N, CA, C and O of each residue as an XYZ file, in Angstrom:
464
protein
N      14.949     70.375     -8.726
C      15.356     69.146     -9.387
C      15.896     68.168     -8.348
O      16.562     68.557     -7.389
N      15.596     66.903     -8.562
C      16.044     65.843     -7.662
C      17.101     65.003     -8.366
O      17.041     64.808     -9.580
N      18.055     64.514     -7.610
C      19.038     63.558     -8.120
C      18.606     62.162     -7.682
O      18.344     61.936     -6.501
N      18.529     61.225     -8.624
C      18.186     59.848     -8.295
C      18.654     58.953     -9.436
O      18.363     59.218    -10.603
N      19.381     57.892     -9.093
C      19.864     57.001    -10.148
C      18.721     56.151    -10.695
O      17.630     56.112    -10.127
N      18.989     55.480    -11.797
C      17.960     54.704    -12.497
C      17.381     53.597    -11.622
O      16.172     53.365    -11.639
N      18.220     52.921    -10.869
C      17.753     51.815    -10.028
C      16.787     52.304     -8.941
O      15.749     51.685     -8.709
N      17.125     53.398     -8.288
C      16.258     53.951     -7.240
C      14.942     54.457     -7.838
O      13.882     54.300     -7.233
N      15.014     55.060     -9.017
C      13.793     55.549     -9.659
C      12.885     54.383    -10.053
O      11.669     54.450     -9.869
N      13.468     53.326    -10.588
C      12.676     52.144    -10.941
C      12.001     51.549     -9.706
O      10.858     51.096     -9.783
N      12.693     51.546     -8.583
C      12.103     51.054     -7.337
C      10.941     51.943     -6.904
O       9.922     51.443     -6.426
N      11.087     53.243     -7.067
C      10.007     54.169     -6.732
C       8.799     53.928     -7.636
O       7.664     53.910     -7.160
N       9.034     53.742     -8.934
C       7.938     53.464     -9.871
C       7.239     52.163     -9.482
O       6.010     52.100     -9.477
N       8.002     51.137     -9.159
C       7.413     49.853     -8.750
C       6.572     50.025     -7.489
O       5.494     49.442     -7.375
N       7.058     50.814     -6.554
C       6.319     51.062     -5.315
C       5.004     51.779     -5.594
O       3.968     51.430     -5.027
N       5.046     52.768     -6.456
C       3.819     53.508     -6.799
C       2.856     52.623     -7.593
O       1.641     52.745     -7.439
N       3.373     51.748     -8.425
C       2.516     50.815     -9.152
C       1.825     49.869     -8.183
O       0.634     49.591     -8.326
N       2.562     49.376     -7.201
C       1.986     48.490     -6.181
C       0.911     49.189     -5.355
O       0.004     48.535     -4.840
N       1.004     50.510     -5.224
C       0.045     51.272     -4.418
C      -1.260     51.559     -5.158
O      -2.233     51.995     -4.544
N      -1.290     51.319     -6.472
C      -2.517     51.559     -7.235
C      -3.559     50.503     -6.896
O      -3.208     49.393     -6.496
N      -4.829     50.834     -7.051
C      -5.887     49.854     -6.763
C      -5.761     48.609     -7.644
O      -5.440     48.700     -8.828
N      -6.018     47.449     -7.045
C      -5.939     46.191     -7.789
C      -6.831     46.220     -9.024
O      -6.452     45.680    -10.064
N      -7.999     46.834     -8.935
C      -8.928     46.886    -10.057
C      -8.312     47.589    -11.262
O      -8.670     47.300    -12.403
N      -7.399     48.501    -11.011
C      -6.773     49.243    -12.094
C      -5.695     48.417    -12.791
O      -5.603     48.422    -14.019
N      -4.886     47.714    -12.019
C      -3.749     47.007    -12.619
C      -4.045     45.556    -12.982
O      -3.386     44.996    -13.858
N      -5.025     44.939    -12.325
C      -5.326     43.533    -12.620
C      -5.855     43.341    -14.037
O      -5.693     42.264    -14.611
N      -6.477     44.353    -14.605
C      -7.022     44.243    -15.954
C      -6.013     44.440    -17.062
O      -6.330     44.230    -18.233
N      -4.799     44.841    -16.712
C      -3.778     45.049    -17.744
C      -3.376     43.707    -18.333
O      -2.967     42.796    -17.613
N      -3.495     43.596    -19.646
C      -3.178     42.351    -20.326
C      -2.266     42.654    -21.507
O      -2.563     43.522    -22.328
N      -1.167     41.939    -21.584
C      -0.200     42.100    -22.668
C       0.375     43.520    -22.687
O       0.482     44.147    -23.740
N       0.740     44.010    -21.502
C       1.318     45.343    -21.338
C       2.584     45.221    -20.504
O       2.602     44.534    -19.483
N       3.640     45.891    -20.946
C       4.860     45.944    -20.152
C       5.103     47.385    -19.721
O       4.788     48.331    -20.442
N       5.663     47.525    -18.545
C       6.036     48.833    -18.017
C       7.541     48.987    -18.193
O       8.324     48.139    -17.763
N       7.928     50.087    -18.835
C       9.330     50.335    -19.146
C       9.717     51.691    -18.561
O       9.011     52.681    -18.756
N      10.830     51.733    -17.852
C      11.365     53.001    -17.367
C      12.560     53.353    -18.250
O      13.494     52.565    -18.400
N      12.511     54.553    -18.828
C      13.594     55.043    -19.674
C      14.034     56.404    -19.152
O      13.298     57.068    -18.422
N      15.241     56.814    -19.533
C      15.741     58.105    -19.078
C      14.942     59.264    -19.654
O      14.490     60.140    -18.917
N      14.766     59.270    -20.987
C      14.055     60.349    -21.674
C      13.293     59.797    -22.870
O      13.571     58.696    -23.345
N      12.323     60.581    -23.351
C      11.684     60.201    -24.621
C      12.705     60.230    -25.758
O      13.766     60.841    -25.631
N      12.382     59.578    -26.852
C      13.307     59.508    -27.988
C      13.738     60.874    -28.481
O      14.878     61.034    -28.915
N      12.851     61.872    -28.428
C      13.193     63.208    -28.913
C      13.997     64.022    -27.902
O      14.385     65.156    -28.185
N      14.249     63.446    -26.722
C      15.061     64.106    -25.709
C      14.331     65.168    -24.908
O      14.941     65.837    -24.073
N      13.038     65.336    -25.144
C      12.299     66.397    -24.458
C      12.208     66.120    -22.964
O      12.310     64.979    -22.514
N      12.015     67.187    -22.216
C      11.908     67.084    -20.766
C      10.493     67.389    -20.274
O      10.267     67.521    -19.071
N       9.545     67.501    -21.203
C       8.179     67.836    -20.786
C       7.207     66.665    -20.916
O       6.009     66.834    -20.688
N       7.693     65.502    -21.273
C       6.850     64.312    -21.373
C       7.254     63.339    -20.268
O       8.394     62.878    -20.223
N       6.315     63.034    -19.383
C       6.607     62.171    -18.232
C       6.361     60.701    -18.513
O       6.980     59.835    -17.897
N       5.456     60.415    -19.444
C       5.137     59.030    -19.753
C       4.459     58.926    -21.096
O       4.066     59.928    -21.693
N       4.324     57.684    -21.571
C       3.705     57.447    -22.866
C       3.103     56.057    -22.888
O       3.720     55.090    -22.440
N       1.885     55.966    -23.414
C       1.272     54.663    -23.655
C       1.440     54.369    -25.133
O       0.966     55.132    -25.975
N       2.104     53.278    -25.457
C       2.337     52.865    -26.837
C       1.601     51.554    -27.058
O       2.094     50.484    -26.702
N       0.417     51.649    -27.648
C      -0.363     50.447    -27.872
C      -1.766     50.772    -28.325
O      -2.075     51.903    -28.699
N      -2.599     49.772    -28.283
C      -3.977     49.877    -28.712
C      -4.879     49.708    -27.501
O      -4.855     48.674    -26.833
N      -5.679     50.742    -27.222
C      -6.581     50.695    -26.067
C      -7.532     49.506    -26.194
O      -7.887     49.101    -27.301
N      -7.936     48.957    -25.063
C      -8.822     47.790    -25.107
C     -10.163     48.126    -25.752
O     -10.851     47.232    -26.245
N     -10.539     49.392    -25.753
C     -11.792     49.796    -26.390
C     -11.692     49.760    -27.909
O     -12.709     49.844    -28.597
N     -10.483     49.635    -28.441
C     -10.264     49.623    -29.890
C      -9.812     48.255    -30.409
O      -9.526     48.102    -31.597
N      -9.749     47.284    -29.534
C      -9.247     45.974    -29.934
C     -10.375     45.085    -30.444
O     -11.483     45.075    -29.908
N     -10.058     44.354    -31.479
C     -10.972     43.332    -31.964
C     -10.403     41.981    -31.579
O     -10.517     41.561    -30.427
N      -9.806     41.312    -32.515
C      -9.159     40.023    -32.256
C      -7.697     40.283    -31.903
O      -6.790     39.820    -32.595
N      -7.485     41.003    -30.858
C      -6.146     41.390    -30.416
C      -5.571     40.339    -29.489
O      -6.303     39.693    -28.738
N      -4.265     40.170    -29.543
C      -3.600     39.330    -28.562
C      -3.107     38.003    -29.096
O      -2.482     37.244    -28.355
N      -3.361     37.704    -30.336
C      -2.880     36.447    -30.900
C      -1.503     36.691    -31.512
O      -1.384     36.975    -32.704
N      -0.475     36.577    -30.691
C       0.885     36.788    -31.166
C       1.297     38.241    -31.263
O       2.355     38.543    -31.815
N       0.492     39.145    -30.743
C       0.822     40.572    -30.775
C       1.949     40.877    -29.793
O       2.033     40.279    -28.720
N       2.810     41.813    -30.175
C       3.797     42.306    -29.226
C       3.058     43.033    -28.113
O       1.985     43.590    -28.347
N       3.610     43.037    -26.913
C       2.909     43.726    -25.821
C       2.864     45.237    -26.028
O       3.773     45.828    -26.611
N       1.794     45.841    -25.540
C       1.735     47.297    -25.463
C       2.762     47.718    -24.422
O       3.207     46.911    -23.606
N       3.133     49.003    -24.462
C       4.123     49.492    -23.507
C       3.634     50.754    -22.820
O       3.049     51.641    -23.442
N       3.886     50.808    -21.533
C       3.733     52.046    -20.780
C       5.142     52.465    -20.410
O       5.843     51.760    -19.685
N       5.549     53.620    -20.915
C       6.894     54.122    -20.656
C       6.825     55.267    -19.655
O       6.014     56.183    -19.788
N       7.681     55.196    -18.664
C       7.819     56.239    -17.657
C       9.225     56.816    -17.819
O      10.210     56.077    -17.820
N       9.313     58.139    -17.954
C      10.598     58.787    -18.214
C      11.173     59.404    -16.936
O      10.562     60.270    -16.310
N      12.351     58.936    -16.576
C      12.997     59.319    -15.319
C      13.432     60.778    -15.290
O      13.040     61.513    -14.384
N      14.225     61.213    -16.252
C      14.820     62.551    -16.196
C      13.786     63.673    -16.193
O      13.958     64.624    -15.431
N      12.720     63.622    -16.998
C      11.711     64.680    -16.901
C      11.048     64.744    -15.519
O      10.767     65.830    -15.012
N      10.800     63.580    -14.917
C      10.242     63.576    -13.569
C      11.194     64.242    -12.578
O      10.785     65.092    -11.787
N      12.453     63.855    -12.628
C      13.434     64.411    -11.686
C      13.619     65.907    -11.894
O      13.776     66.662    -10.935
N      13.600     66.325    -13.145
C      13.773     67.737    -13.479
C      12.616     68.590    -12.968
O      12.817     69.738    -12.571
N      11.400     68.033    -12.978
C      10.201     68.798    -12.634
C       9.891     68.833    -11.142
O       9.105     69.666    -10.692
N      10.497     67.942    -10.376
C      10.112     67.805     -8.969
C      11.194     68.345     -8.038
O      12.390     68.231     -8.304
N      10.729     68.940     -6.933
C      11.656     69.542     -5.973
C      11.966     68.659     -4.773
O      12.969     68.871     -4.091
N      11.121     67.677     -4.511
C      11.377     66.794     -3.379
C      10.783     65.414     -3.644
O      10.086     65.207     -4.637
N      11.062     64.495     -2.762
C      10.652     63.106     -2.940
C       9.131     62.947     -2.934
O       8.592     62.156     -3.708
N       8.438     63.685     -2.076
C       6.978     63.594     -2.037
C       6.357     64.052     -3.358
O       5.429     63.424     -3.870
N       6.873     65.139     -3.895
C       6.380     65.635     -5.178
C       6.676     64.622     -6.289
O       5.852     64.417     -7.180
N       7.839     63.999     -6.236
C       8.204     62.986     -7.228
C       7.253     61.794     -7.163
O       6.778     61.318     -8.193
N       6.980     61.320     -5.965
C       6.045     60.199     -5.808
C       4.657     60.559     -6.370
O       4.039     59.755     -7.068
N       4.183     61.754     -6.066
C       2.885     62.198     -6.569
C       2.874     62.252     -8.097
O       1.907     61.837     -8.736
N       3.945     62.760     -8.665
C       4.002     62.897    -10.121
C       4.097     61.530    -10.802
O       3.458     61.311    -11.832
N       4.876     60.618    -10.247
C       4.964     59.260    -10.805
C       3.599     58.583    -10.697
O       3.160     57.920    -11.636
N       2.929     58.747     -9.560
C       1.589     58.180     -9.374
C       0.622     58.703    -10.440
O      -0.093     57.928    -11.075
N       0.611     60.012    -10.627
C      -0.259     60.628    -11.629
C       0.070     60.119    -13.025
O      -0.835     59.834    -13.809
N       1.347     60.004    -13.341
C       1.764     59.522    -14.660
C       1.309     58.084    -14.882
O       0.809     57.753    -15.957
N       1.477     57.234    -13.881
C       1.025     55.847    -14.008
C      -0.480     55.774    -14.251
O      -0.932     55.060    -15.146
N      -1.254     56.509    -13.458
C      -2.712     56.510    -13.638
C      -3.060     57.008    -15.037
O      -3.909     56.425    -15.711
N      -2.416     58.070    -15.469
C      -2.672     58.660    -16.779
C      -2.421     57.654    -17.902
O      -3.265     57.476    -18.780
N      -1.266     57.000    -17.873
C      -0.915     56.070    -18.960
C      -1.756     54.795    -18.899
O      -2.131     54.262    -19.943
N      -2.055     54.305    -17.717
C      -2.924     53.131    -17.595
C      -4.325     53.478    -18.099
O      -4.985     52.643    -18.717
N      -4.777     54.695    -17.841
C      -6.083     55.120    -18.333
C      -6.142     55.056    -19.861
O      -7.176     54.694    -20.423
N      -5.058     55.399    -20.529
C      -5.028     55.295    -21.990
C      -5.234     53.845    -22.435
O      -5.896     53.590    -23.441
N      -4.673     52.909    -21.695
C      -4.886     51.492    -22.000
C      -6.381     51.166    -21.965
O      -6.871     50.396    -22.790
N      -7.098     51.753    -21.012
C      -8.530     51.504    -20.867
C      -9.385     52.368    -21.806
O     -10.614     52.308    -21.759
N      -8.740     53.163    -22.648
C      -9.474     53.938    -23.647
C      -9.895     55.321    -23.208
O     -10.732     55.943    -23.862
N      -9.346     55.815    -22.130
C      -9.680     57.155    -21.645
C      -8.711     58.144    -22.287
O      -7.497     58.019    -22.127
N      -9.247     59.124    -23.011
C      -8.389     60.055    -23.744
C      -7.937     61.225    -22.863
O      -8.392     61.382    -21.730
N      -7.032     62.037    -23.411
C      -6.464     63.152    -22.653
C      -7.517     64.163    -22.219
O      -7.427     64.711    -21.121
N      -8.508     64.416    -23.056
C      -9.548     65.370    -22.685
C     -10.288     64.906    -21.435
O     -10.502     65.693    -20.512
N     -10.677     63.644    -21.399
C     -11.398     63.114    -20.234
C     -10.486     63.081    -19.010
O     -10.926     63.380    -17.900
N      -9.210     62.717    -19.208
C      -8.261     62.726    -18.096
C      -8.108     64.129    -17.521
O      -8.001     64.295    -16.306
N      -8.099     65.124    -18.378
C      -8.006     66.504    -17.919
C      -9.238     66.863    -17.088
O      -9.119     67.498    -16.040
N     -10.414     66.458    -17.553
C     -11.648     66.719    -16.814
C     -11.615     66.057    -15.434
O     -12.147     66.597    -14.465
N     -10.984     64.884    -15.359
C     -10.909     64.136    -14.106
C      -9.756     64.583    -13.208
O      -9.649     64.143    -12.063
N      -8.886     65.468    -13.737
C      -7.750     65.955    -12.968
C      -6.515     65.091    -13.042
O      -5.633     65.218    -12.193
N      -6.420     64.210    -14.033
C      -5.271     63.323    -14.185
C      -4.407     63.668    -15.381
O      -3.634     62.829    -15.843
N      -4.520     64.876    -15.891
C      -3.720     65.271    -17.050
C      -2.946     66.541    -16.761
O      -2.214     67.027    -17.622
């Protein structure tokens, strides 16, 4: 387990987001990234969550709609990782996984691709 305050973790998430390919993040529209301590149920086995409608399922979306959210959970990441390199890798994987949901890629396909 790693100790890291919320501000440092948010900076790490921002750094990993900046390291993703432009093609992956430039297409995100009406999406906010939120870092929270834990999921609402308090579980420690969920690292992130995409809350929204994938672009593959949108029709006339975006006219006054609230933004979709990608949530990254700090405490489960810290609990699961033994060092900073492992934490960076896990945050990177979580970001790719949740962004993929925005693009309509489901968990089964992510598992096949090694991102689940």
